[in-house]
Phi, psi and omega in degrees: 000319176307305183294332185286319189269348180299324175293325175301317182295322178296321181292317175304315183290318180300317184294314184299321181285329182259022180290146172225168182287142183299138177274140181293138171268115182302142180260144178264131181242145175291142181236165176212138176268133184286133176224179175248144182204174179263154180206151175243125186243133179274124170271126186248135178225135177289143189216156173237139185271153172200141171311141173289351179220056173288114192244123174281128180258119177229148180292160173248356172222164184263151174160187183271135182280116188269330185209135175252110193266004181227174177230160178304133177082008177285136173286128179231161173252163174302130179098346181291141184285139178247314177221166175226126176259144173314116186250018182289317176301318182297320183295321182290314179301319184291319180294312174308308180295324173297319181297309180301320174300318180294322179294311180300315183294329175290321174289335172293317178293327178290318185293322175296311177306315180299313178299315187290320177300303175306326180293319181290323183289326181289328173293336179269354182086010187279319181243161179281166177295333179293320183291324183287319177296321178294324174296318179299318186293321179298319182291322176293324175296317174308312184295317177295330176294323179297310186298318182294323180286326175295320181294318180298315186290322180298322186291319179296323179293320172302313183298322178297324180291323177301339177293342180249109181265119186247164177278126179276002178213166168272132181172196184256145179277135174276207169306138174238094188279009185238161178231158175300139183103335187293150171267129183235160177223187179293346182260356183285121177280125177259317174179182176230133175255124186264113175281107192249015168300325172227135186242139170246146173254122180261127179208163178255132182246129181299137183297344186296326184301316184292317177301311178301318176294323178292322182295326174270016178062025180275151179286133181251019177279166177304313183296340182273350180284144189280174172300141181249167184237162170236133183244131182284174176301325178293351187092350181286151182256129177292136188292344183260138172282166176234180180223141172288116185252345176211159179205122176310140179284348180235150181272134172296127183283338180282320183251351185061030187229159176251143176267132186232159175229131175245128186257140181232133171295155187218058190287328178273352183066030180281337180262138182238154174301138178102339184294131177264144182194205184224127173268127175248126180252124173272114188252120183270128177237134184252151177048069172230170181266121180250133169231156175289150184295333185285354169279344178268131181258114181268127178230099186060246180262007185246154174248126181240150164232165177247108182270144181265124174275186186289344178274008182071012184252150184268128174231139190279150176223134181274130182238162174239148181234168174284171187273014180214157185210169161261196187283353188236313194239165177224150176265134177257133178256340176198159181102350178221157183234154175298131180105347178289152177245128183238158176278132182258274183286132180086020175304321186291348183261350184290139165263153180294130180086349181299142184277137179247128181271135177270000000 
């Protein structure tokens, strides 16, 4: 038994005598050598959709609403009848105005004949200049009366036309809070027609985007901006691209932003006024240093990266980035040079001066 276990005892003794504290094993990190390249970054802004020709419909005459010819959400075309207001009073006013016009025209004809007769008699020396002038003034008064009666008849005709309310644009009907039989007046809200052939998304752009484009010698005019996309709240993308069509000429002092509108075609009618979503503007930047977002370590208001020195150790460096990014990369504007090697994956776990294995 002694001979059998002796070798094991020797091994245990030797092992115990030669034991040392465990040495730290350096951790391997992924790294990246800095170069310059081109990148397209998406700028995202919350936006609300609205028809380019949203029109509020209100009566221009008072009366009883006789007929509601549309339903909520209905597609209508320019000129389609929306509502009918009781037109009997307007019809009577028109007939009365037209009768007064006929009477005024008859009086004008009589005055004209009287004037022409007096003119012939005056030329023959039969009547005085006073009688001729008096006949001329009467004729002028009758002409003025005809013009006045015609204006009254035209106004009555217009008021009669107002009793039939038609759509001024092609689009979708909004809410209809009135019913046949209601009394309406010029302040009564009837509905809204959303001209949905083209829709615009309204959003605010921070002035920094213009500063950055100007600094990089990019054209800041509306025409120079690329086609934009619209994302629904679900994250799905609208299939048609849009264009930025307007931008306020002044920066809001309170928000430091400009109000913009991007117009989108709506051939299938799938966009509606009031839809909330996101406008995405792809901004192309050339010849810049691009690093993955996981290489950036946020420390309060500073952004750090870990540069790998000649001794294979990591040392922090403060960097600045542009104010926008995509989901993966950031553009570095200062703090790094081409050829620098930085830690990417696991940068948040790196300690200052820690050795990094390649």
